[in-house]
N, CA, C and O atoms as a GROMACS GRO file, in nm:
protein
  204
    1MET      N    1   3.045  12.981   3.044
    1MET     CA    2   3.068  13.020   3.179
    1MET      C    3   3.041  12.899   3.269
    1MET      O    4   2.950  12.821   3.242
    2SER      N    5   3.119  12.883   3.372
    2SER     CA    6   3.100  12.775   3.469
    2SER      C    7   3.070  12.834   3.606
    2SER      O    8   3.129  12.934   3.647
    3GLN      N    9   2.975  12.771   3.676
    3GLN     CA   10   2.938  12.815   3.810
    3GLN      C   11   2.933  12.694   3.901
    3GLN      O   12   2.897  12.584   3.858
    4LEU      N   13   2.968  12.713   4.025
    4LEU     CA   14   2.955  12.608   4.126
    4LEU      C   15   2.843  12.652   4.219
    4LEU      O   16   2.851  12.758   4.282
    5VAL      N   17   2.738  12.570   4.229
    5VAL     CA   18   2.622  12.602   4.312
    5VAL      C   19   2.619  12.504   4.428
    5VAL      O   20   2.631  12.383   4.409
    6MET      N   21   2.603  12.557   4.550
    6MET     CA   22   2.605  12.474   4.670
    6MET      C   23   2.493  12.518   4.764
    6MET      O   24   2.465  12.637   4.777
    7THR      N   25   2.428  12.420   4.829
    7THR     CA   26   2.328  12.454   4.929
    7THR      C   27   2.398  12.510   5.051
    7THR      O   28   2.517  12.488   5.073
    8GLU      N   29   2.324  12.583   5.130
    8GLU     CA   30   2.381  12.648   5.247
    8GLU      C   31   2.448  12.549   5.342
    8GLU      O   32   2.550  12.580   5.403
    9ASP      N   33   2.388  12.430   5.355
    9ASP     CA   34   2.444  12.330   5.446
    9ASP      C   35   2.561  12.252   5.384
    9ASP      O   36   2.625  12.171   5.451
   10GLY      N   37   2.588  12.277   5.256
   10GLY     CA   38   2.700  12.211   5.189
   10GLY      C   39   2.671  12.067   5.148
   10GLY      O   40   2.760  11.998   5.100
   11GLU      N   41   2.547  12.023   5.167
   11GLU     CA   42   2.512  11.884   5.137
   11GLU      C   43   2.506  11.857   4.986
   11GLU      O   44   2.538  11.747   4.942
   12HIS      N   45   2.465  11.956   4.908
   12HIS     CA   46   2.450  11.937   4.764
   12HIS      C   47   2.538  12.038   4.689
   12HIS      O   48   2.540  12.156   4.723
   13VAL      N   49   2.609  11.988   4.588
   13VAL     CA   50   2.695  12.074   4.506
   13VAL      C   51   2.676  12.034   4.359
   13VAL      O   52   2.674  11.916   4.326
   14VAL      N   53   2.663  12.134   4.273
   14VAL     CA   54   2.646  12.109   4.130
   14VAL      C   55   2.733  12.208   4.053
   14VAL      O   56   2.739  12.326   4.088
   15ALA      N   57   2.801  12.160   3.949
   15ALA     CA   58   2.875  12.247   3.858
   15ALA      C   59   2.788  12.272   3.736
   15ALA      O   60   2.747  12.177   3.669
   16VAL      N   61   2.759  12.398   3.707
   16VAL     CA   62   2.672  12.437   3.596
   16VAL      C   63   2.757  12.504   3.489
   16VAL      O   64   2.833  12.596   3.517
   17ASN      N   65   2.744  12.457   3.365
   17ASN     CA   66   2.813  12.516   3.251
   17ASN      C   67   2.708  12.570   3.156
   17ASN      O   68   2.622  12.495   3.111
   18SER      N   69   2.715  12.699   3.124
   18SER     CA   70   2.614  12.758   3.035
   18SER      C   71   2.666  12.887   2.973
   18SER      O   72   2.777  12.931   3.000
   19GLY      N   73   2.581  12.945   2.889
   19GLY     CA   74   2.613  13.072   2.828
   19GLY      C   75   2.603  13.186   2.928
   19GLY      O   76   2.540  13.173   3.033
   20GLU      N   77   2.666  13.297   2.895
   20GLU     CA   78   2.668  13.413   2.985
   20GLU      C   79   2.531  13.474   3.008
   20GLU      O   80   2.508  13.538   3.111
   21ASP      N   81   2.439  13.457   2.914
   21ASP     CA   82   2.307  13.519   2.926
   21ASP      C   83   2.202  13.427   2.986
   21ASP      O   84   2.083  13.460   2.981
   22HIS      N   85   2.242  13.312   3.042
   22HIS     CA   86   2.147  13.220   3.102
   22HIS      C   87   2.136  13.243   3.252
   22HIS      O   88   2.236  13.269   3.320
   23SER      N   89   2.014  13.234   3.304
   23SER     CA   90   1.990  13.245   3.448
   23SER      C   91   1.950  13.107   3.500
   23SER      O   92   1.889  13.028   3.428
   24TRP      N   93   1.985  13.080   3.626
   24TRP     CA   94   1.957  12.951   3.686
   24TRP      C   95   1.885  12.969   3.819
   24TRP      O   96   1.906  13.068   3.889
   25VAL      N   97   1.798  12.871   3.853
   25VAL     CA   98   1.719  12.874   3.975
   25VAL      C   99   1.747  12.746   4.052
   25VAL      O  100   1.739  12.637   3.995
   26ALA      N  101   1.780  12.756   4.180
   26ALA     CA  102   1.801  12.638   4.265
   26ALA      C  103   1.668  12.599   4.329
   26ALA      O  104   1.604  12.680   4.395
   27THR      N  105   1.627  12.473   4.308
   27THR     CA  106   1.506  12.420   4.370
   27THR      C  107   1.547  12.306   4.463
   27THR      O  108   1.666  12.276   4.474
   28LYS      N  109   1.452  12.244   4.528
   28LYS     CA  110   1.483  12.132   4.618
   28LYS      C  111   1.537  12.011   4.542
   28LYS      O  112   1.614  11.933   4.598
   29GLU      N  113   1.496  11.995   4.415
   29GLU     CA  114   1.534  11.878   4.337
   29GLU      C  115   1.654  11.899   4.247
   29GLU      O  116   1.727  11.804   4.217
   30ALA      N  117   1.676  12.024   4.202
   30ALA     CA  118   1.780  12.046   4.102
   30ALA      C  119   1.811  12.195   4.087
   30ALA      O  120   1.744  12.280   4.146
   31VAL      N  121   1.913  12.222   4.008
   31VAL     CA  122   1.941  12.358   3.963
   31VAL      C  123   1.889  12.361   3.819
   31VAL      O  124   1.940  12.288   3.734
   32VAL      N  125   1.788  12.444   3.792
   32VAL     CA  126   1.723  12.446   3.661
   32VAL      C  127   1.738  12.581   3.595
   32VAL      O  128   1.747  12.684   3.661
   33ARG      N  129   1.739  12.578   3.464
   33ARG     CA  130   1.751  12.703   3.389
   33ARG      C  131   1.623  12.783   3.403
   33ARG      O  132   1.514  12.727   3.403
   34ALA      N  133   1.637  12.914   3.416
   34ALA     CA  134   1.521  13.002   3.425
   34ALA      C  135   1.461  13.021   3.287
   34ALA      O  136   1.531  13.019   3.186
   35LYS      N  137   1.329  13.040   3.284
   35LYS     CA  138   1.260  13.068   3.159
   35LYS      C  139   1.322  13.192   3.096
   35LYS      O  140   1.349  13.290   3.165
   36TYR      N  141   1.342  13.188   2.965
   36TYR     CA  142   1.405  13.301   2.895
   36TYR      C  143   1.330  13.430   2.923
   36TYR      O  144   1.207  13.435   2.909
   37GLY      N  145   1.401  13.533   2.963
   37GLY     CA  146   1.341  13.663   2.993
   37GLY      C  147   1.301  13.680   3.138
   37GLY      O  148   1.254  13.787   3.176
   38THR      N  149   1.320  13.575   3.221
   38THR     CA  150   1.288  13.586   3.364
   38THR      C  151   1.411  13.549   3.445
   38THR      O  152   1.508  13.494   3.393
   39LEU      N  153   1.406  13.580   3.572
   39LEU     CA  154   1.514  13.541   3.662
   39LEU      C  155   1.471  13.434   3.762
   39LEU      O  156   1.555  13.363   3.817
   40HIS      N  157   1.338  13.421   3.786
   40HIS     CA  158   1.292  13.334   3.893
   40HIS      C  159   1.199  13.222   3.848
   40HIS      O  160   1.165  13.137   3.930
   41GLU      N  161   1.157  13.219   3.723
   41GLU     CA  162   1.063  13.118   3.677
   41GLU      C  163   1.139  12.999   3.615
   41GLU      O  164   1.197  13.012   3.508
   42PRO      N  165   1.138  12.883   3.683
   42PRO     CA  166   1.213  12.768   3.633
   42PRO      C  167   1.156  12.713   3.502
   42PRO      O  168   1.035  12.717   3.481
   43ASP      N  169   1.243  12.663   3.417
   43ASP     CA  170   1.205  12.598   3.291
   43ASP      C  171   1.293  12.473   3.276
   43ASP      O  172   1.390  12.475   3.200
   44PRO      N  173   1.260  12.363   3.349
   44PRO     CA  174   1.344  12.244   3.349
   44PRO      C  175   1.372  12.187   3.210
   44PRO      O  176   1.476  12.125   3.188
   45ALA      N  177   1.279  12.208   3.116
   45ALA     CA  178   1.299  12.155   2.980
   45ALA      C  179   1.417  12.223   2.911
   45ALA      O  180   1.473  12.167   2.816
   46SER      N  181   1.455  12.341   2.956
   46SER     CA  182   1.567  12.415   2.895
   46SER      C  183   1.702  12.371   2.951
   46SER      O  184   1.807  12.404   2.894
   47GLY      N  185   1.702  12.300   3.060
   47GLY     CA  186   1.826  12.252   3.119
   47GLY      C  187   1.812  12.235   3.269
   47GLY      O  188   1.749  12.317   3.335
   48ASN      N  189   1.870  12.129   3.322
   48ASN     CA  190   1.867  12.109   3.467
   48ASN      C  191   1.983  12.019   3.509
   48ASN      O  192   2.031  11.936   3.433
   49TYR      N  193   2.025  12.040   3.631
   49TYR     CA  194   2.131  11.962   3.693
   49TYR      C  195   2.076  11.909   3.826
   49TYR      O  196   2.071  11.983   3.924
   50PRO      N  197   2.033  11.781   3.831
   50PRO     CA  198   1.978  11.727   3.956
   50PRO      C  199   2.082  11.728   4.069
   50PRO      O  200   2.202  11.713   4.045
   51TRP      N  201   2.035  11.745   4.189
   51TRP     CA  202   2.122  11.740   4.306
   51TRP      C  203   2.168  11.599   4.326
   51TRP      O  204   2.243  11.571   4.420
   0.00000   0.00000   0.00000
């Protein structure tokens, strides 16, 4: 699955490619994969896309 993530001001844009069962969290530094089994707990070691 591919997703396009953009900040509200449009300053940062990232294209995220991942499996259908993966959740992602947008932080100030990057879009990072959520810890398995959660929706809001970032786990940068599992994957990240810096802004």
